C-alpha positions as CSV (number, residue, x, y, z in Angstrom):
1,M,17.9,0.5,-21.0
2,I,18.5,-1.8,-18.0
3,D,15.9,-0.8,-15.5
4,L,16.6,-1.6,-11.8
5,R,14.1,0.8,-10.3
6,S,11.7,-1.9,-9.3
7,D,10.5,-5.4,-10.3
8,T,7.3,-3.8,-11.4
9,V,8.8,-2.5,-14.7
10,T,8.8,-5.8,-16.5
11,R,7.0,-6.1,-19.9
12,P,4.9,-9.1,-20.9
13,S,7.0,-11.7,-22.7
14,P,5.9,-13.0,-26.1
15,G,4.4,-16.1,-24.5
16,M,2.4,-14.0,-22.1
17,R,1.2,-11.7,-24.9
18,R,0.0,-14.8,-26.8
19,A,-1.9,-16.0,-23.8
20,M,-3.5,-12.6,-23.4
21,A,-4.5,-12.4,-27.0
22,E,-6.0,-15.8,-27.0
23,A,-7.8,-15.5,-23.6
24,E,-11.4,-16.6,-23.4
25,V,-13.4,-13.7,-21.8
26,G,-16.8,-12.8,-20.4
27,D,-18.2,-10.2,-18.0
28,D,-16.5,-10.7,-14.7
29,V,-19.0,-8.5,-12.8
30,F,-21.5,-11.2,-13.7
31,G,-19.0,-13.9,-12.9
32,D,-18.9,-14.9,-16.5
33,D,-15.2,-14.6,-17.3
34,P,-13.9,-18.1,-17.5
35,T,-10.2,-17.1,-17.5
36,V,-10.7,-15.0,-14.3
37,R,-12.5,-18.0,-12.7
38,R,-9.6,-20.3,-13.6
39,L,-7.1,-17.8,-12.1
40,E,-9.0,-17.5,-8.9
41,A,-9.5,-21.3,-8.6
42,L,-5.8,-21.9,-9.3
43,V,-4.6,-19.4,-6.6
44,A,-7.0,-20.8,-4.0
45,E,-5.9,-24.3,-4.7
46,R,-2.1,-23.5,-4.6
47,L,-2.5,-21.6,-1.4
48,G,-4.8,-24.0,0.3
49,K,-7.7,-21.5,0.6
50,Q,-11.4,-21.9,-0.1
51,A,-11.8,-19.0,-2.5
52,A,-10.0,-16.1,-4.2
53,V,-10.8,-12.8,-6.0
54,F,-8.9,-11.1,-8.8
55,V,-8.3,-7.4,-8.1
56,T,-6.6,-4.6,-9.9
57,S,-3.6,-4.1,-7.6
58,G,-1.9,-5.0,-4.4
59,T,-3.2,-1.8,-2.8
60,Q,-6.7,-2.7,-3.7
61,S,-6.2,-6.3,-2.5
62,N,-4.9,-5.2,0.9
63,L,-7.7,-2.6,1.2
64,C,-10.4,-5.2,0.3
65,A,-8.9,-7.4,3.1
66,L,-9.0,-4.7,5.6
67,L,-12.6,-3.8,4.8
68,A,-13.6,-7.5,4.9
69,H,-12.0,-8.0,8.3
70,C,-12.8,-4.7,10.0
71,G,-15.7,-2.3,10.5
72,R,-15.7,1.4,11.4
73,G,-14.1,2.0,14.7
74,D,-12.0,-1.2,14.5
75,E,-8.2,-1.3,14.4
76,Y,-5.5,-3.2,12.5
77,I,-1.9,-3.7,13.6
78,A,0.9,-3.4,11.1
79,G,4.7,-2.7,11.1
80,D,5.7,0.9,11.2
81,S,7.2,0.7,7.8
82,A,4.8,-1.8,6.3
83,H,3.3,-1.2,2.9
84,T,-0.3,-1.3,4.3
85,Y,0.6,1.4,6.8
86,C,3.0,3.7,4.9
87,Y,2.4,3.4,1.2
88,E,-1.3,2.8,0.5
89,G,-2.7,6.3,1.0
90,G,-4.3,5.6,4.4
91,G,-7.1,3.8,2.6
92,G,-8.3,1.8,5.5
93,A,-8.7,4.9,7.6
94,V,-10.1,7.1,4.9
95,L,-12.5,4.7,3.3
96,G,-13.2,2.2,6.1
97,G,-12.9,4.2,9.3
98,I,-10.3,1.6,10.4
99,Q,-7.6,2.8,12.8
100,P,-4.1,1.7,12.0
101,Q,-1.9,0.8,15.0
102,P,1.8,0.8,13.9
103,V,4.3,-1.3,15.8
104,R,8.1,-1.5,15.7
105,M,9.3,-3.6,12.8
106,L,12.4,-5.7,13.3
107,N,15.3,-5.9,10.9
108,D,13.8,-8.8,9.0
109,G,10.5,-7.1,8.6
110,L,8.6,-8.9,11.4
111,P,6.5,-6.6,13.6
112,D,8.0,-6.9,17.1
113,P,5.9,-9.6,18.9
114,D,6.3,-7.9,22.3
115,H,5.1,-4.6,20.9
116,I,2.1,-6.3,19.2
117,A,1.1,-7.7,22.6
118,A,1.5,-4.3,24.2
119,V,-0.7,-2.4,21.8
120,I,-3.7,-4.8,21.6
121,K,-6.6,-2.8,23.1
122,P,-8.7,-4.1,26.0
123,D,-12.5,-4.5,25.5
124,D,-13.3,-0.9,26.7
125,P,-15.5,1.8,25.0
126,H,-12.5,4.2,25.2
127,F,-10.6,2.2,22.6
128,A,-10.9,1.1,19.0
129,R,-11.5,-2.7,18.7
130,T,-8.3,-4.5,17.7
131,K,-9.4,-6.9,15.1
132,L,-6.6,-7.7,12.6
133,L,-2.8,-8.3,12.5
134,C,-1.1,-7.7,9.2
135,L,2.3,-9.2,8.3
136,E,4.3,-8.5,5.2
137,N,6.6,-11.1,3.5
138,T,9.0,-10.3,1.9
139,K,9.9,-6.9,3.4
140,D,12.5,-5.0,1.5
141,G,13.3,-8.3,-0.1
142,V,14.0,-10.1,3.2
143,P,12.1,-13.4,3.6
144,Q,10.8,-14.5,7.0
145,S,10.5,-18.2,7.6
146,I,7.3,-19.9,8.7
147,E,8.8,-20.3,12.1
148,R,9.8,-16.6,12.3
149,M,6.3,-15.4,11.2
150,R,4.8,-17.6,13.9
151,E,6.4,-15.5,16.6
152,A,4.0,-12.7,15.7
153,I,1.2,-15.0,14.6
154,D,0.9,-16.7,17.9
155,V,0.6,-13.4,19.7
156,G,-2.2,-12.4,17.4
157,R,-4.1,-15.7,17.7
158,E,-3.8,-15.7,21.5
159,A,-5.6,-12.3,21.4
160,G,-8.3,-13.6,19.0
161,L,-7.1,-11.4,16.1
162,A,-7.6,-12.3,12.4
163,L,-4.5,-12.5,10.3
164,H,-3.7,-11.0,6.9
165,L,-0.5,-11.5,4.9
166,D,0.6,-8.8,2.5
167,G,2.4,-11.3,0.3
168,A,3.1,-8.9,-2.7
169,R,6.4,-10.7,-3.1
170,M,5.6,-13.9,-1.2
171,W,6.7,-16.1,-4.1
172,N,10.2,-14.7,-3.7
173,A,10.1,-15.8,-0.1
174,V,8.7,-19.2,-1.0
175,V,11.4,-19.8,-3.6
176,A,14.2,-18.5,-1.4
177,L,13.2,-20.6,1.5
178,R,12.2,-23.6,-0.6
179,A,8.9,-23.7,1.2
180,D,5.6,-25.2,0.3
181,A,3.3,-22.3,-0.7
182,A,0.2,-23.6,1.0
183,E,2.1,-24.3,4.2
184,F,3.7,-20.9,4.1
185,V,0.4,-19.1,4.1
186,A,-1.6,-21.6,6.2
187,P,-1.9,-19.5,9.4
188,F,-3.4,-16.5,7.6
189,D,-7.1,-15.9,7.1
190,T,-6.4,-13.8,4.0
191,V,-3.4,-13.6,1.7
192,S,-2.7,-10.9,-0.9
193,M,-0.3,-11.9,-3.7
194,C,0.8,-9.7,-6.6
195,L,1.1,-10.8,-10.2
196,S,2.8,-7.7,-11.5
197,K,6.0,-7.7,-9.5
198,G,8.5,-10.6,-9.8
199,L,6.0,-12.7,-11.7
200,G,6.0,-10.2,-14.6
201,A,2.3,-9.7,-15.4
202,P,1.2,-6.2,-16.5
203,A,-1.4,-5.8,-13.7
204,G,-3.4,-7.5,-11.0
205,S,-3.3,-9.2,-7.6
206,V,-5.3,-12.0,-6.1
207,L,-6.8,-12.0,-2.6
208,S,-7.5,-15.5,-1.1
209,G,-9.2,-16.7,2.0
210,S,-12.4,-18.3,3.3
211,R,-15.5,-18.2,1.1
212,E,-17.2,-15.8,3.5
213,L,-14.3,-13.4,3.7
214,I,-13.8,-13.4,-0.1
215,A,-17.5,-12.9,-0.7
216,E,-17.2,-9.8,1.5
217,A,-14.0,-8.7,-0.2
218,R,-15.7,-9.0,-3.6
219,K,-18.5,-6.7,-2.5
220,W,-15.8,-4.1,-1.4
221,R,-14.0,-4.6,-4.7
222,K,-17.1,-3.5,-6.5
223,M,-17.5,-0.5,-4.2
224,L,-13.9,0.5,-4.8
225,G,-14.4,0.5,-8.6
226,G,-12.7,-2.8,-9.1
227,G,-15.5,-4.6,-10.8
228,L,-14.2,-5.0,-14.4
229,R,-15.7,-6.6,-17.5
230,Q,-13.7,-8.7,-20.0
231,V,-10.7,-8.8,-17.7
232,G,-9.7,-12.3,-18.7
233,V,-7.0,-10.7,-20.9
234,L,-5.2,-9.7,-17.7
235,A,-6.1,-12.9,-15.8
236,A,-4.5,-14.9,-18.7
237,A,-1.3,-13.0,-18.0
238,G,-1.6,-14.0,-14.3
239,L,-2.1,-17.7,-15.2
240,Y,0.9,-17.6,-17.5
241,A,3.0,-16.0,-14.8
242,L,2.0,-18.6,-12.2
243,D,2.8,-21.4,-14.6
244,N,6.1,-20.1,-15.9
245,N,7.6,-17.4,-13.7
246,I,7.8,-18.7,-10.2
247,E,10.7,-21.1,-10.1
248,R,12.7,-18.7,-12.3
249,L,12.7,-16.2,-9.4
250,A,15.8,-18.0,-8.2
251,D,17.6,-16.6,-11.2
252,D,16.7,-13.1,-10.0
253,H,18.0,-13.9,-6.6
254,D,21.3,-15.2,-8.0
255,R,21.7,-12.1,-10.2
256,A,21.1,-9.8,-7.2
257,E,23.9,-11.7,-5.4
258,R,26.3,-11.3,-8.2
259,M,25.4,-7.6,-8.6
260,A,25.9,-7.0,-4.9
261,A,29.3,-8.6,-5.0
262,G,30.4,-6.5,-8.0
263,L,29.0,-3.2,-6.6
264,G,30.5,-3.8,-3.2
265,A,34.0,-3.8,-4.8
266,I,33.5,-0.3,-6.2
267,P,35.0,2.5,-4.1
268,G,32.3,4.7,-2.7
269,V,29.6,1.9,-2.7
270,T,28.6,0.0,0.4
271,V,26.1,-2.9,0.2
272,T,23.8,-2.5,3.2
273,S,21.4,-5.3,2.4
274,L,21.0,-8.1,0.0
275,A,18.0,-10.4,0.1
276,T,16.1,-12.3,-2.7
277,N,16.0,-9.9,-5.6
278,M,16.8,-6.6,-3.8
279,V,20.1,-4.9,-3.2
280,F,20.3,-1.8,-1.0
281,I,23.5,0.3,-1.3
282,D,24.9,3.5,0.3
283,I,26.7,5.6,-2.3
284,V,29.2,8.4,-1.7
285,G,28.0,11.3,-3.7
286,A,24.5,10.0,-4.4
287,C,22.6,12.8,-6.2
288,A,20.5,13.6,-9.3
289,A,23.7,14.1,-11.4
290,L,24.8,10.5,-10.6
291,Q,21.4,9.2,-11.6
292,S,21.7,11.1,-14.9
293,R,25.2,9.7,-15.5
294,L,24.0,6.2,-15.0
295,E,21.2,6.8,-17.4
296,S,23.7,8.0,-20.0
297,F,25.4,4.6,-19.6
298,G,22.1,2.8,-20.2
299,L,21.0,2.2,-16.6
300,L,17.9,3.4,-14.9
301,A,18.3,3.4,-11.1
302,L,16.9,5.6,-8.3
303,V,20.2,6.8,-6.8
304,S,19.6,10.4,-6.0
305,S,19.8,9.6,-2.3
306,S,21.0,6.8,-0.1
307,P,20.3,4.0,0.6
308,A,19.3,3.2,-3.0
309,R,17.3,0.1,-3.9
310,L,18.2,-2.0,-6.9
311,A,15.8,-4.7,-8.0
312,T,16.5,-7.6,-10.4
313,H,13.7,-9.1,-12.4
314,L,12.9,-11.2,-15.5
315,D,14.0,-8.4,-17.8
316,V,17.5,-8.3,-16.3
317,S,19.8,-10.9,-17.8
318,D,23.1,-12.4,-16.7
319,D,24.9,-10.2,-19.2
320,D,23.2,-7.1,-17.8
321,I,24.8,-7.6,-14.4
322,G,28.2,-6.9,-15.8
323,V,26.9,-3.8,-17.6
324,V,25.4,-2.6,-14.3
325,I,28.6,-3.0,-12.4
326,D,30.6,-1.3,-15.2
327,A,28.1,1.6,-15.4
328,F,28.4,2.3,-11.6
329,G,32.2,2.2,-11.8
330,R,32.3,4.6,-14.7
331,A,29.6,6.9,-13.2
332,L,31.4,7.2,-9.8
333,S,34.8,7.8,-11.3
334,A,33.5,10.5,-13.7
């Protein structure tokens, strides 16, 4: 099956599996796992941060960041369709007593700088204390340049806010923009980056920042149940991903472009967005039956409603793109 549901569906390559099998391990709660320590040091070095902590998921990484930056009764600002606000179970509010303040998100995923400025609370006992601004890059595959992010960053800094980047797919943005990774994340106090999306590892994210913030985040990781033991087997997958699977993201982007061009030529399909490894399409007749027909042609895609998101990744080959286009054509003409 060709699986376009997400770039999280990848399976470890033979080389990654070998790295996992051969990983040197220890008890990470005691700080004794050498492979985890190497992964954390590598991420901190590449992103120009003082320290990093390996966590189980992007959701846990973002939550550890929120809890490290904010106390009970504080507030964080995020886009109104941002992952930290919409898709992480309200963890900051439920577990940290941190109030989310959503703001309008512009078409490229940047929270509207004017709206950010308007919702920052004054120093008054009636209001939550606004402490943190969260940006997300990429958003729905769309990369924001350093200059574009700075429009929101400058508003936050002028108000004395800390800055967090949900960089779950930040490497897609870095590759697409041909940016330097450390320069790309330099304005942010903390950065969350995921290993299990485009980079192809089976699990894990890394949160980086200052030594003080990461020490605080490590405490919260333990409280959230994220203190693991011989987890070097997963850290080894992350190290392999960082060494082998970043530059090849450009192949995913090229394949998404080819797929969009082919699908856009099919009657009943309109490409509404194409960016990095994600193609969004409106489909006439989108329904569960269409999804089943595509599956019968060897294609997994979430197309029961529109718009549908299709994601390329390292398990989608050049040859697969032609199969995808053919499957859509056959399914829509059935």
